[in-house]
Biopython code that builds the backbone (N, CA, C, O; Angstrom):
import numpy as np
from Bio.PDB.StructureBuilder import StructureBuilder

atoms = [
    (1, "UNK", "N", (115.852, 109.060, 67.329)),
    (1, "UNK", "CA", (115.193, 109.465, 68.563)),
    (1, "UNK", "C", (116.251, 109.871, 69.572)),
    (1, "UNK", "O", (117.206, 109.130, 69.805)),
    (2, "UNK", "N", (116.088, 111.040, 70.173)),
    (2, "UNK", "CA", (117.107, 111.554, 71.084)),
    (2, "UNK", "C", (116.620, 111.642, 72.515)),
    (2, "UNK", "O", (116.966, 112.593, 73.215)),
    (3, "UNK", "N", (115.844, 110.704, 72.967)),
    (3, "UNK", "CA", (115.378, 110.711, 74.353)),
    (3, "UNK", "C", (116.533, 110.310, 75.271)),
    (3, "UNK", "O", (117.275, 109.381, 74.951)),
    (4, "UNK", "N", (116.696, 110.986, 76.393)),
    (4, "UNK", "CA", (117.784, 110.638, 77.312)),
    (4, "UNK", "C", (117.520, 109.309, 78.015)),
    (4, "UNK", "O", (116.373, 108.887, 78.165)),
    (5, "UNK", "N", (118.601, 108.659, 78.440)),
    (5, "UNK", "CA", (118.492, 107.421, 79.209)),
    (5, "UNK", "C", (118.311, 107.695, 80.693)),
    (5, "UNK", "O", (117.869, 106.816, 81.432)),
    (6, "UNK", "N", (118.645, 108.899, 81.141)),
    (6, "UNK", "CA", (118.527, 109.221, 82.559)),
    (6, "UNK", "C", (118.818, 110.683, 82.820)),
    (6, "UNK", "O", (119.073, 111.456, 81.898)),
    (7, "UNK", "N", (118.775, 111.050, 84.090)),
    (7, "UNK", "CA", (119.028, 112.420, 84.532)),
    (7, "UNK", "C", (120.000, 112.361, 85.700)),
    (7, "UNK", "O", (119.882, 111.487, 86.560)),
    (8, "UNK", "N", (120.956, 113.278, 85.741)),
    (8, "UNK", "CA", (121.922, 113.347, 86.836)),
    (8, "UNK", "C", (121.664, 114.594, 87.665)),
    (8, "UNK", "O", (121.410, 115.669, 87.123)),
    (9, "UNK", "N", (121.731, 114.444, 88.971)),
    (9, "UNK", "CA", (121.588, 115.568, 89.892)),
    (9, "UNK", "C", (122.849, 115.642, 90.739)),
    (9, "UNK", "O", (123.246, 114.652, 91.354)),
    (10, "UNK", "N", (123.482, 116.816, 90.773)),
    (10, "UNK", "CA", (124.712, 116.989, 91.544)),
    (10, "UNK", "C", (124.393, 117.355, 92.986)),
    (10, "UNK", "O", (123.429, 118.072, 93.256)),
    (11, "UNK", "N", (125.209, 116.858, 93.908)),
    (11, "UNK", "CA", (125.110, 117.208, 95.320)),
    (11, "UNK", "C", (125.681, 118.606, 95.539)),
    (11, "UNK", "O", (126.351, 119.146, 94.658)),
    (12, "UNK", "N", (125.424, 119.192, 96.701)),
    (12, "UNK", "CA", (125.978, 120.509, 97.029)),
    (12, "UNK", "C", (127.494, 120.502, 96.855)),
    (12, "UNK", "O", (128.170, 119.563, 97.275)),
    (13, "UNK", "N", (128.014, 121.537, 96.242)),
    (13, "UNK", "CA", (129.451, 121.675, 96.071)),
    (13, "UNK", "C", (130.018, 120.928, 94.870)),
    (13, "UNK", "O", (131.232, 120.938, 94.662)),
    (14, "UNK", "N", (129.169, 120.282, 94.074)),
    (14, "UNK", "CA", (129.628, 119.529, 92.908)),
    (14, "UNK", "C", (129.063, 120.132, 91.632)),
    (14, "UNK", "O", (128.004, 120.758, 91.648)),
    (15, "UNK", "N", (129.769, 119.942, 90.532)),
    (15, "UNK", "CA", (129.339, 120.416, 89.226)),
    (15, "UNK", "C", (129.547, 119.286, 88.229)),
    (15, "UNK", "O", (130.622, 118.690, 88.179)),
    (16, "UNK", "N", (128.531, 118.992, 87.444)),
    (16, "UNK", "CA", (128.629, 117.951, 86.422)),
    (16, "UNK", "C", (128.833, 118.609, 85.068)),
    (16, "UNK", "O", (128.042, 119.458, 84.658)),
    (17, "UNK", "N", (129.891, 118.219, 84.378)),
    (17, "UNK", "CA", (130.183, 118.746, 83.049)),
    (17, "UNK", "C", (130.384, 117.590, 82.080)),
    (17, "UNK", "O", (130.910, 116.541, 82.452)),
    (18, "UNK", "N", (129.965, 117.787, 80.843)),
    (18, "UNK", "CA", (130.217, 116.808, 79.792)),
    (18, "UNK", "C", (131.684, 116.897, 79.410)),
    (18, "UNK", "O", (132.224, 117.997, 79.292)),
    (19, "UNK", "N", (132.328, 115.778, 79.216)),
    (19, "UNK", "CA", (133.771, 115.803, 78.928)),
    (19, "UNK", "C", (134.106, 116.518, 77.623)),
    (19, "UNK", "O", (135.242, 116.949, 77.424)),
    (20, "UNK", "N", (133.132, 116.643, 76.741)),
    (20, "UNK", "CA", (133.368, 117.349, 75.483)),
    (20, "UNK", "C", (132.654, 118.706, 75.481)),
    (20, "UNK", "O", (132.239, 119.191, 74.428)),
    (21, "UNK", "N", (132.516, 119.305, 76.645)),
    (21, "UNK", "CA", (131.841, 120.602, 76.761)),
    (21, "UNK", "C", (132.613, 121.663, 75.975)),
    (21, "UNK", "O", (133.835, 121.592, 75.846)),
    (22, "UNK", "N", (131.897, 122.619, 75.468)),
    (22, "UNK", "CA", (132.488, 123.717, 74.705)),
    (22, "UNK", "C", (133.380, 124.556, 75.618)),
    (22, "UNK", "O", (132.938, 125.002, 76.677)),
    (23, "UNK", "N", (134.628, 124.773, 75.214)),
    (23, "UNK", "CA", (135.575, 125.556, 76.015)),
    (23, "UNK", "C", (135.147, 127.006, 76.182)),
    (23, "UNK", "O", (135.666, 127.703, 77.054)),
    (24, "UNK", "N", (134.204, 127.475, 75.358)),
    (24, "UNK", "CA", (133.741, 128.856, 75.467)),
    (24, "UNK", "C", (132.789, 129.045, 76.645)),
    (24, "UNK", "O", (132.462, 130.181, 76.990)),
    (25, "UNK", "N", (132.340, 127.957, 77.267)),
    (25, "UNK", "CA", (131.434, 128.076, 78.406)),
    (25, "UNK", "C", (132.187, 128.708, 79.574)),
    (25, "UNK", "O", (133.133, 128.122, 80.100)),
    (26, "UNK", "N", (131.769, 129.890, 79.970)),
    (26, "UNK", "CA", (132.516, 130.621, 80.996)),
    (26, "UNK", "C", (131.816, 130.618, 82.349)),
    (26, "UNK", "O", (132.308, 131.239, 83.291)),
    (27, "UNK", "N", (130.697, 129.945, 82.467)),
    (27, "UNK", "CA", (129.992, 129.916, 83.744)),
    (27, "UNK", "C", (128.986, 128.791, 83.776)),
    (27, "UNK", "O", (128.836, 128.034, 82.817)),
    (28, "UNK", "N", (128.297, 128.697, 84.905)),
    (28, "UNK", "CA", (127.256, 127.686, 85.053)),
    (28, "UNK", "C", (126.200, 128.238, 85.986)),
    (28, "UNK", "O", (126.400, 129.278, 86.614)),
    (29, "UNK", "N", (125.088, 127.552, 86.077)),
    (29, "UNK", "CA", (123.988, 128.037, 86.903)),
    (29, "UNK", "C", (123.472, 126.900, 87.766)),
    (29, "UNK", "O", (123.248, 125.794, 87.275)),
    (30, "UNK", "N", (123.288, 127.163, 89.021)),
    (30, "UNK", "CA", (122.750, 126.162, 89.938)),
    (30, "UNK", "C", (121.986, 126.849, 91.047)),
    (30, "UNK", "O", (122.300, 126.679, 92.225)),
    (31, "UNK", "N", (120.985, 127.623, 90.674)),
    (31, "UNK", "CA", (120.222, 128.388, 91.651)),
    (31, "UNK", "C", (119.486, 127.516, 92.650)),
    (31, "UNK", "O", (119.019, 126.430, 92.307)),
    (32, "UNK", "N", (119.382, 127.983, 93.871)),
    (32, "UNK", "CA", (118.712, 127.229, 94.929)),
    (32, "UNK", "C", (117.432, 127.891, 95.421)),
    (32, "UNK", "O", (116.868, 127.468, 96.430)),
    (33, "UNK", "N", (116.966, 128.924, 94.720)),
    (33, "UNK", "CA", (115.700, 129.528, 95.128)),
    (33, "UNK", "C", (114.559, 128.639, 94.640)),
    (33, "UNK", "O", (114.729, 127.917, 93.657)),
    (34, "UNK", "N", (113.396, 128.672, 95.304)),
    (34, "UNK", "CA", (112.265, 127.840, 94.862)),
    (34, "UNK", "C", (111.898, 128.074, 93.397)),
    (34, "UNK", "O", (111.538, 127.132, 92.692)),
    (35, "UNK", "N", (111.987, 129.321, 92.937)),
    (35, "UNK", "CA", (111.645, 129.620, 91.548)),
    (35, "UNK", "C", (112.587, 128.916, 90.575)),
    (35, "UNK", "O", (112.176, 128.541, 89.477)),
    (36, "UNK", "N", (113.843, 128.736, 90.969)),
    (36, "UNK", "CA", (114.820, 128.099, 90.092)),
    (36, "UNK", "C", (114.800, 126.576, 90.212)),
    (36, "UNK", "O", (115.179, 125.878, 89.271)),
    (37, "UNK", "N", (114.368, 126.063, 91.343)),
    (37, "UNK", "CA", (114.356, 124.612, 91.533)),
    (37, "UNK", "C", (113.046, 123.969, 91.107)),
    (37, "UNK", "O", (113.041, 122.794, 90.738)),
    (38, "UNK", "N", (111.945, 124.690, 91.146)),
    (38, "UNK", "CA", (110.650, 124.134, 90.763)),
    (38, "UNK", "C", (110.463, 124.286, 89.260)),
    (38, "UNK", "O", (109.991, 125.313, 88.772)),
    (39, "UNK", "N", (110.839, 123.250, 88.553)),
    (39, "UNK", "CA", (110.750, 123.257, 87.095)),
    (39, "UNK", "C", (109.826, 122.131, 86.651)),
    (39, "UNK", "O", (109.668, 121.145, 87.371)),
    (40, "UNK", "N", (109.217, 122.259, 85.487)),
    (40, "UNK", "CA", (108.341, 121.183, 85.008)),
    (40, "UNK", "C", (109.139, 119.912, 84.728)),
    (40, "UNK", "O", (110.267, 119.969, 84.238)),
    (41, "UNK", "N", (108.549, 118.785, 85.040)),
    (41, "UNK", "CA", (109.148, 117.491, 84.734)),
    (41, "UNK", "C", (108.109, 116.663, 84.006)),
    (41, "UNK", "O", (107.036, 116.387, 84.542)),
    (42, "UNK", "N", (108.427, 116.271, 82.794)),
    (42, "UNK", "CA", (107.530, 115.425, 82.009)),
    (42, "UNK", "C", (108.035, 113.991, 82.082)),
    (42, "UNK", "O", (109.213, 113.729, 81.835)),
    (43, "UNK", "N", (107.152, 113.073, 82.418)),
    (43, "UNK", "CA", (107.512, 111.657, 82.511)),
    (43, "UNK", "C", (106.604, 110.883, 81.576)),
    (43, "UNK", "O", (105.387, 111.066, 81.583)),
    (44, "UNK", "N", (107.198, 110.023, 80.777)),
    (44, "UNK", "CA", (106.417, 109.210, 79.845)),
    (44, "UNK", "C", (106.838, 107.758, 79.990)),
    (44, "UNK", "O", (108.025, 107.436, 79.937)),
    (45, "UNK", "N", (105.875, 106.903, 80.169)),
    (45, "UNK", "CA", (106.158, 105.482, 80.263)),
    (45, "UNK", "C", (106.464, 104.965, 78.860)),
    (45, "UNK", "O", (105.705, 105.211, 77.923)),
    (46, "UNK", "N", (107.575, 104.248, 78.721)),
    (46, "UNK", "CA", (107.957, 103.714, 77.421)),
    (46, "UNK", "C", (107.882, 102.195, 77.446)),
    (46, "UNK", "O", (107.982, 101.588, 78.512)),
    (47, "UNK", "N", (107.708, 101.582, 76.293)),
    (47, "UNK", "CA", (107.659, 100.120, 76.245)),
    (47, "UNK", "C", (108.989, 99.505, 76.679)),
    (47, "UNK", "O", (110.044, 100.106, 76.479)),
    (48, "UNK", "N", (108.944, 98.339, 77.256)),
    (48, "UNK", "CA", (110.167, 97.628, 77.653)),
    (48, "UNK", "C", (110.961, 97.253, 76.410)),
    (48, "UNK", "O", (110.386, 96.916, 75.375)),
    (49, "UNK", "N", (112.272, 97.314, 76.515)),
    (49, "UNK", "CA", (113.150, 96.957, 75.382)),
    (49, "UNK", "C", (113.400, 95.477, 75.354)),
    (49, "UNK", "O", (114.111, 94.987, 74.477)),
]
sb = StructureBuilder()
sb.init_structure("model")
sb.init_model(0)
sb.init_chain("A")
sb.init_seg("    ")
for serial, (resi, resn, name, xyz) in enumerate(atoms, 1):
    if name == "N":
        sb.init_residue(resn, " ", resi, " ")
    sb.init_atom(name, np.array(xyz, "f"), 0.0, 1.0, " ", f" {name:<3s}", serial, name[0])
structure = sb.get_structure()
């Protein structure tokens, strides 16, 4: 099962990268228009561990 443990949101002026990110990545995207920020979010309650 590959469900994430959490989600990270960067503040203005910051960029979050995975330490093992592919070196071929030549750019990133962080649009601030409503169309780019309003994305679907699915939330599912899971049993306690």
